[in-house]
C-alpha positions in Angstrom: 230.6 117.9 148.8 232.6 116.1 151.2 234.7 114.8 148.5 235.5 117.6 146.6 236.3 119.3 150.4 238.7 116.1 150.7 240.0 116.2 147.1 240.6 120.0 147.9 242.9 119.4 150.6 244.9 116.8 149.4 245.4 119.3 146.5 246.6 121.9 148.8 248.7 119.4 150.9 250.6 118.4 147.6 251.0 122.0 146.5 252.1 122.7 150.1 254.9 120.0 149.9 255.9 121.4 146.5 256.8 124.6 147.7 258.3 123.4 150.4 260.9 121.6 148.3 260.9 124.7 145.8 261.6 126.7 149.5 264.8 124.1 150.3 265.9 124.7 146.8 265.4 128.5 147.3 267.3 128.2 150.5 270.7 125.8 148.8 270.6 128.9 146.4 271.2 131.2 148.7 274.4 129.5 149.7 275.8 128.5 146.2 275.0 132.2 145.4 277.8 133.3 147.9 280.2 130.9 146.9 279.9 132.1 143.5 279.5 128.4 142.4 278.1 128.4 139.0 277.8 125.0 138.2 275.6 124.4 141.0 273.5 127.1 140.8 272.8 125.3 137.3 272.0 122.4 138.4 269.4 123.8 141.3 268.3 126.3 138.7 267.3 123.2 136.9 266.3 121.3 139.8 263.6 124.8 140.4 262.1 124.6 136.8 261.0 121.0 137.9 259.7 122.2 141.1 257.6 124.9 139.0 256.2 122.2 136.6 254.8 120.4 139.1 253.2 123.8 141.2 252.1 124.8 138.0 250.0 121.3 137.6 249.2 120.9 141.0 247.9 124.7 141.0 245.8 123.6 137.5 243.9 120.6 139.8 243.4 123.2 142.4 241.4 125.4 140.3 239.9 122.8 138.5 238.4 120.9 142.0 237.3 124.8 143.1 235.2 125.1 139.7 233.7 121.9 141.0 233.3 123.4 144.2 231.5 126.6 142.6 229.3 124.7 140.5 227.9 122.7 143.1 227.6 126.1 145.4 226.4 127.5 142.6 228.9 130.2 142.6 230.8 132.6 140.9 234.6 130.2 141.0 236.2 133.8 140.6 234.6 135.1 144.1 235.5 131.2 145.3 238.4 132.1 147.5 240.1 129.6 150.2 238.7 132.3 153.2 235.4 132.3 151.6 235.3 128.6 151.7 236.9 128.0 155.3 233.9 130.9 156.6 231.2 128.1 154.6 232.6 125.3 156.6 231.4 125.9 159.7 228.6 123.5 159.7 231.2 120.8 159.6 234.0 122.0 162.0 236.6 119.1 161.1 237.2 119.7 157.4 237.4 123.7 158.2 240.0 123.1 160.2 241.6 120.8 157.7 241.2 123.5 154.9 242.1 126.1 157.7 245.3 124.9 158.4 246.4 123.8 154.9 245.2 127.4 153.6 247.8 129.1 156.3 250.6 126.5 155.8 250.4 127.4 151.9 250.2 130.8 152.5 253.5 130.8 154.9 255.4 128.5 152.3 254.9 131.1 150.2 255.9 134.1 152.2 258.7 132.4 152.9 259.4 131.4 149.3 258.9 135.9 148.6 261.3 136.5 151.2 264.4 134.1 150.2 263.9 135.0 146.4 264.1 138.7 147.0 266.8 137.8 149.3 269.0 135.9 146.8 267.7 138.8 144.1 269.8 141.0 146.3 273.0 138.7 146.1 272.5 138.4 142.6 272.4 142.0 142.1 275.8 142.4 144.3 277.1 139.8 142.6 276.8 141.6 139.3 277.8 144.8 140.8 281.0 143.4 141.6 281.4 142.3 138.3 281.0 145.0 136.6 283.2 147.1 139.6 286.4 144.6 138.5 285.7 145.0 134.8 285.9 148.5 135.0 288.8 148.2 137.3 290.7 146.2 135.0 289.8 148.5 131.8 291.3 151.1 134.1 294.7 149.4 135.0 295.4 149.3 131.1 294.5 153.0 130.3 298.3 154.1 130.5 299.1 157.8 131.8 299.6 160.5 128.9 303.3 160.8 127.5 305.2 163.8 127.3 305.4 164.4 123.5 305.3 167.6 122.7 304.7 169.4 119.3 306.3 172.2 117.6 304.1 174.7 118.7 305.0 173.6 122.5 301.7 172.0 123.3 301.3 168.7 124.5 300.1 166.1 122.1 298.5 163.8 124.5 299.5 160.4 123.3 299.2 157.7 125.8 301.1 154.8 125.8 300.3 151.0 125.1 296.2 151.8 125.3 294.3 149.1 123.6 290.8 149.4 122.9 287.4 147.2 123.6 288.0 143.8 125.9 290.3 141.1 125.5 288.7 138.2 125.7 292.0 136.4 125.8 293.3 137.3 129.2 
């Protein structure tokens, strides 16, 4: 059982390190989004995908160790959470403290990552709104005013000068 707990604490530490790396990338991404550097944004996104792959691998490893602990304790793996394990480790205060520290570190990192990702989402939405606004302004500037052409019965024909339909991708 002791070696299983050590394995769990080790995997949680590795998972925290991976999340901290992802957090650093997300913080860089905030600056890149603000500067609108698409090439650098693509590079950071690729790096994030690699980090997520490492986290997924570590998460599977953590689930395997947790399943082994559940087997040893004769508990349902679905009901065995880290907070429960911390409580069960009262007889081993050193391992309990290490497990609690890893749990708190992981929670704090995930919470901060969620906050940064929300901030990045808002920045991206604002950037998209700005692009849409600029596209509307561009289309509005291309629309010419109506001419003052009249028909034989003295009605305005309402023709527009130089109206082009659609978006001209060559500009």
